[in-house]
N, C-alpha and C positions, 0 to 999 in steps of 0.2 A: 552664644545663640540666645535669642529671646525665648523666654518661657511663656506658656499660655497665661493669659490673664483670666483668673477665675473670680467669681463673685465672693466678696468677703463674707465672713460669718454674720456680719451686721446687716447684710443686704436682705430685705424681705423677699420671701419666695414669691416669684411670679408664677402662679399656677396656670396661666395661659401659655407658658413657655416651657416649664419643666415641672416635674413632680418631686415631692419630698423624698429625700434619701433616708429618712428616719427609719431605722430598723430594716434597711433594705436587704441585708443578708438573711435575716430571719424571715422576711416576707417572701423572698425567693425560695427559701427552703420549704415554705408552706404552699408553694405552687403558683405564686403571683409573679407576673411579669412586671419588673420595675425598670423603667427606662433610666439610663444613666444621664449625667449632666455633661454637656459639652464644655470643653476646657478652654477653647480659644474664643475670647469675647471682646477683642478690640473693635474699635468703631472707625468708620470713615468720618473725618472731620477736618476742617481747615487747620493749618498750623500744627499738624500732628504727623506721626510716622506714616499715616495713610490718608493723604488728602484725596479728595474726589477729583480724578482726572480721567479723560477718555483714553481708552486703549492700554490701560495700566493693569487692569484686574482680570482675573480668570476664575472660572468655576470648575470644580471637579464634582461630577454628579454620577448617579446611577438612575436611569429613567424609571425603573420599577419602584424606587423608594419614594414614598409619599412626601417625605421631608425635602427631598431633592425636587420633587414635583412642584412644591411651593416656589422654590427658587427659580426653576425654569419658567414657570408661569409669570413670575414677577419680571424676569429678564425680557420675556417676549411682549407682555402687555404694556410694558414701559418703553418699548422700542430700543432695547439695549443689545440686540443680537449682534450688531456690527462692532460695538465698542467693548463688550465683555466677551472674551473668548471662552470656550468650554470644551472639556474632555469628558467622554462618557465611558464609564466602566461597563463591563459585561454584567448582565442582571443576576447571574449566579456567582457565588463565591468560589474560591479555589477548592479543589477536591482533596481527598485524603492523601493522594500521592504527590501533592505539590512539594517542591523542594524546600520551601520556606515553612509553610504551615497551611492547614486547611481553614476554610471559612473566612477568607480575606477577599476584599474587593480587588479586582485586577483589571488593568487595561489590556485587553487582548482582542483586537478587532478580527483576528482569524478564528476565534473560538466558535464552534458550531452550536447553535441552539437546538435542543431536542425537538422543540415545537415546530420549527421550520425546516430542519435538516440542513441549515446553511448558516453562515455568519450573519450577524445582525448589522445592517449597514450604518446604523447610528453609532455603533461602538467605535472608539478611537484608541490610538496610542496616547501616552502621556506627553504633552507638548510644552508645558509651561515652565518646568523647573530647569530645563537644560540638561537634565540627567537621564531623561527617557526612562523614568521609573516604571516598573511593571505593576507594583502594588501601591495602593493608597497608604498602606502602613509605612512605606519608605518615605513618603512625603512628610509624615509626622516624625519619623525617626531622624530626619535631617534637622529637626528643631529640638531634638531631645525629648520628644513626647511619645507616649505609648498608645495613643488613641488610634483607631482604625476606621472611623466613620466618615460618611459623606452626608451632606454636601460640605465643601470647603470653598471659601472665598479666599483667593490667593493673590498676593502682590507680585507681579512678574518683575518689577523693578528691584525690590529689596530681597526677592526670593524668600518671602515669609508668608506664613498663614495669617490672615487677618481674623477670620471668624469661622466657626463651624456650627453655630446655632442658627438653624434655618429661620426662625422667627425674627431674629435680629438682622440677618442678612437681607430679608425682603424689606424690612423697614428702612435699612440704609439705602438700598437700591431705589426705593421710592423717594426718599428725602433728597437724594442727590442725582436723580435721573438726568436732569438737564446737564449738570457738570460732568457726569460720566459719559456723555455723548449720545443721549437719546436721539433717535431720528424723528421722534414725534414732537410737534410743537407743544407748548404749555397748554394750549387750548384743546388739543386733541389727546393729550396724555392723561390717563386717569390719575387722580391723587388718591392712593389707597388708604392713606391715613392723614387726613387734612388737619394739621395741628392748629390751624386758625379757627377750627370749629370744635370747641371743647365738648359740647353735648354729643356731637357725632362721634368723637373719639371715645367718649365714655361708653357709648352704645357699642362701638366696635370692640372695646376691651371686654365688656360684659359678654358679648357673643363669643369672643375668642376663648374666654374661660370655659364657657359651656361646651363649645365645640372641641377644644383640646382635651379636656378631662374626660368627657363622655363618648366622643366620637373619634377624633384623631388617635389619641392614645388609648381610648376605650376599645377600639377594634383590636389592638395588640393585646390588651388585657384579656380579651375573650379568646383570641386565636392562639396565643402562646401560653395560656394558663395550663398548669398540670393539676389543677384542683377543680373539682366539679362546682364547689360552692363559690370559688373566686370567679370562675367562668360564668356562672349563673348571674352573679351580681353585675358583672361587666355587660353581659347580654341584655339584662333588664335596663340598665342605665343607658345603653346605646340606643335601644329602640324607644325608650321614653324620651330621650333627647330628640330623636328624629320626629316623634309625634309633636313635641313642643315647637320645633322649627316649622313643621307642616302647618300648624295652627297660626304661627307667627306670620307666615307668608299669606295664609288664607284670610286673615283678619281684614286686610284692606286690599288684597290682591296685588301686593307690592311686587315689583319685578326682582328686586334684590333684597338682601337681608336687612339693610338699613333704610331702604326706601327706593329712590329712583336711580341711584348710582351704585356702580360696582366698587366695592371697597375691600380692604384687607380681610374682613370677616368672610366674604364670599370666596376670596382666593384661598383661605385656609380650610374652608369646608370642602371645596371642590375635589381635591385629590382623594379623599376618603370615599366620597359618594361616587366618583368616577370609577373606583375599583369595586364598589359594593356588589352590584348585580353579577358581573362576570368573574369576580375573583373572591371577594370577602364572604359572599353568601355561602360558599363551600369552604374555602381555605381557612377562614377565621371563625367558622361555625356560627355565622350570623344569619341563620336561615329563618329568622322570624318573619321576614317580609323582604321584598325587593323594593328598590326605589321606585320602580314602576307602580307600586301599590300606593304611593304618596303623590297624588296628582300635582300638587303645587310644588313639591320638591322636584318632581320629574320635569315639569316645565321650567323650573329654575335651572336645573342642570343643563337642559338643552339650550337655554338662553345664554348661560355662561360659555358653553362649548362653542357657540356661534360667534363669540367675541373674537376680534382680531388677535391672532397669536396663540389662542388657547389650544386649538386642535394641534398645532405644531409643537406645543409643549408637552403633549400627552401621548404616551407610547404604550398602548394596551398589550402589544406583543411582548414587550419587556416586562410588563406587570405579570402577565400570565406565566411567562418563562421563569421570572424571578421567584414568585411565590410558590408555584406548584413544582418548579424544578428543584426546590430544596425540601420537598415533602418526602415521606419515607420511601416512595418508589420512583420519584422523579418523573412521574407521568403527568402531562399537562392535559386537563379536560378540554374538549373541543367546543363545547357549548358555552353559554346558551345560544340557541338560534331561533327561538320563538319568544315574542312575536317577530323578532328581527335580530340579526347578529349585531355584536358590539365591535367597534364604537359607532357603527352606522346608525344604531338606534338613537343616539344622542342628537341626530338631526331631525327627529320626529317627535315633537312635543305632544302630538295627538295620540301617541301610544299609551299615555297614562290611563290606568285602569280606574 
């Protein structure tokens, strides 16, 4: 069986994709959340094990996970819903009495959400491997790997995992959207990372670094820290970065982070800010301000939410169930409902304070 491809020791660290693992054990012991490195890093390309073809690839995701949210956003805005199939795990992990282990992603469309008192209609069984696996862990075990994370880009033809690093998956989907079977014409489909425009790609890369380190991963640094000092640093960096982005948008009233067009930088920022007011403000202890308090960022998030495919990619019920359902008492808060409930508020740019 093929083993995952991992970056060599000579590969420079891409800090917009992953964080340094230097002294990770000691850092965790001091209370810092340190995100691990994804192990499957193959790419879609011609004349390879994984050529870009329609109806060949599959995604395993959990809709509460922001890294999966990146991928579902890319799938939808690029018009790949019909050609890349997808299975959705339940937003909470397995419980202590699970026959295999606790805290694992599972495909269980019958499982009842505490928030709604009913199964979540988006959740599915596992349909791509032919094995009807219950656990994401089993998909990895079939390749001799010990990972348990989502998202996964999976090849239904060879029954192999292609990649499980979200930043790399979305770039592959963008690069090969046409060959993968996009229903959108080249003229109508956004190019999230236009490689023929080097200055724009440089700007996207710069924003990606700032967003990943301080906001995407920074939210987890704050919320899952067990050290007051580590939490305080993450908290300060998160809100400082929000302030910088607010000024960036305000400087020329640009609609998107790089100007007039929606790019990968916008796509990577959206999942965190989508969660901030209704989830992260409480769950991640990021109560310094709401996105509603940043008028340009609020209008930006409303603008992105209105794009074709974005609302269908975003499941706030899963987010609330997933984050609060694994807190100490498993109780999911019912608010906020002022000035308006979420996600309905994202259709109202005029709410910005």
